[in-house]
C-alpha positions as CSV (number, residue, x, y, z in Angstrom):
1,M,41.8,18.0,44.5
2,T,38.4,16.4,43.8
3,R,38.1,18.7,40.8
4,W,41.3,17.9,39.2
5,A,40.6,14.0,39.7
6,F,37.4,14.4,38.1
7,L,38.9,16.4,35.2
8,I,41.6,13.8,34.7
9,I,39.3,10.9,34.6
10,A,37.1,12.7,32.4
11,T,39.8,13.3,30.1
12,L,41.0,9.9,30.1
13,V,37.6,8.5,29.3
14,A,36.9,11.1,26.6
15,A,40.2,10.2,25.0
16,G,39.4,6.6,25.1
17,V,36.1,7.1,23.5
18,V,37.5,9.3,20.7
19,G,40.4,6.6,20.2
20,V,37.8,4.0,19.6
21,T,35.7,6.2,17.4
22,V,38.8,7.2,15.3
23,A,39.9,3.7,14.9
24,R,36.8,2.3,14.0
25,A,36.3,5.1,11.5
26,L,39.8,4.2,10.0
27,G,38.7,0.7,9.8
28,R,41.3,-0.4,12.4
29,S,40.8,-2.4,15.4
30,G,40.0,-0.1,18.5
31,A,40.9,-2.9,20.9
32,P,43.9,-1.1,22.7
33,A,41.8,2.2,23.2
34,S,38.7,0.1,24.0
35,L,40.7,-1.9,26.6
36,L,42.4,1.1,28.1
37,L,38.6,2.7,28.6
38,S,37.6,-0.8,30.1
39,V,40.5,-0.8,32.6
40,V,40.1,2.9,33.7
41,S,36.3,2.4,34.1
42,Y,37.0,-0.8,36.4
43,W,39.3,1.2,38.6
44,L,37.2,4.4,38.6
45,A,34.3,2.3,39.7
46,A,36.6,0.7,42.3
47,W,37.6,4.3,43.7
48,V,34.1,5.5,44.0
49,L,32.9,2.4,45.8
50,W,36.0,2.0,48.3
51,S,35.7,5.8,49.0
52,F,31.7,5.5,49.8
53,A,32.4,2.3,51.9
54,G,35.3,3.8,53.6
55,G,33.5,6.9,54.6
56,L,30.6,5.0,55.8
57,A,32.7,2.7,57.9
58,V,34.5,5.8,59.6
59,Y,31.1,7.8,59.9
60,Y,29.5,4.7,62.0
61,G,32.7,3.8,63.7
62,V,33.6,0.6,62.2
63,L,37.0,2.0,61.1
64,A,39.0,4.6,63.0
65,A,40.4,6.0,59.7
66,Y,40.2,5.5,56.0
67,P,43.7,5.9,54.3
68,G,42.0,6.8,50.9
69,A,45.0,8.7,49.5
70,F,47.1,5.5,49.5
71,F,44.3,4.0,47.1
72,A,45.6,6.3,44.5
73,L,49.1,4.5,44.5
74,L,47.4,1.1,44.2
75,V,45.1,2.4,41.2
76,V,48.0,3.6,39.2
77,A,50.0,0.4,39.8
78,G,47.3,-2.1,39.5
79,G,45.8,-0.3,36.6
80,I,49.0,-0.4,34.7
81,W,49.4,-4.0,35.7
82,H,46.0,-4.9,34.8
83,Y,46.2,-3.4,31.3
84,R,49.3,-5.0,30.5
85,V,47.8,-8.4,31.5
86,A,44.8,-7.8,29.5
87,R,46.7,-6.8,26.3
88,R,49.0,-9.9,26.6
89,L,46.4,-12.6,27.8
90,G,42.9,-11.2,27.4
91,R,40.7,-9.5,29.5
92,D,39.2,-12.5,31.2
93,R,42.6,-13.5,32.3
94,A,43.3,-9.9,33.6
95,L,40.2,-9.9,36.0
96,P,42.1,-11.6,38.8
97,V,44.5,-8.8,38.9
98,F,41.7,-6.4,39.7
99,V,40.2,-8.5,42.2
100,G,43.5,-9.5,43.8
101,A,44.4,-5.6,44.3
102,Q,40.9,-5.1,45.8
103,L,41.6,-7.8,48.2
104,V,45.1,-6.2,49.0
105,W,43.6,-3.0,49.6
106,L,41.1,-4.8,52.0
107,V,43.8,-6.2,54.0
108,F,45.7,-2.8,54.0
109,V,42.7,-0.9,55.3
110,L,42.1,-3.5,57.9
111,L,45.8,-3.6,59.0
112,H,45.8,0.2,59.1
113,N,42.8,0.2,61.5
114,G,44.2,-2.6,63.8
115,I,41.3,-5.0,62.8
116,F,43.6,-8.0,63.1
117,G,45.2,-7.1,66.5
118,F,48.9,-7.5,65.4
């Protein structure tokens, strides 16, 4: 599973780099490919950091379980939304989508572990 995830991520990043390079070589704007590479990089970094933090929290007993598989759903939905907002409104205006998705994930993990006591 991890091998496939790395393979898919590497393919997406390589496709983004090739797309930007080809667009620039042809004298066109590489903005959509560059933007896609940027969004994939944001979400890849979030996946790595959340997995690391979740694993440590479970190891040290702060959380009972870390539902990391559900993060993939958030990555797909949030990544598409992030990219679409960035294309329409610009990179800076799309950052609240990324940050908001991270806060939603934090609340989900805390609710899943009964931290709020509901």
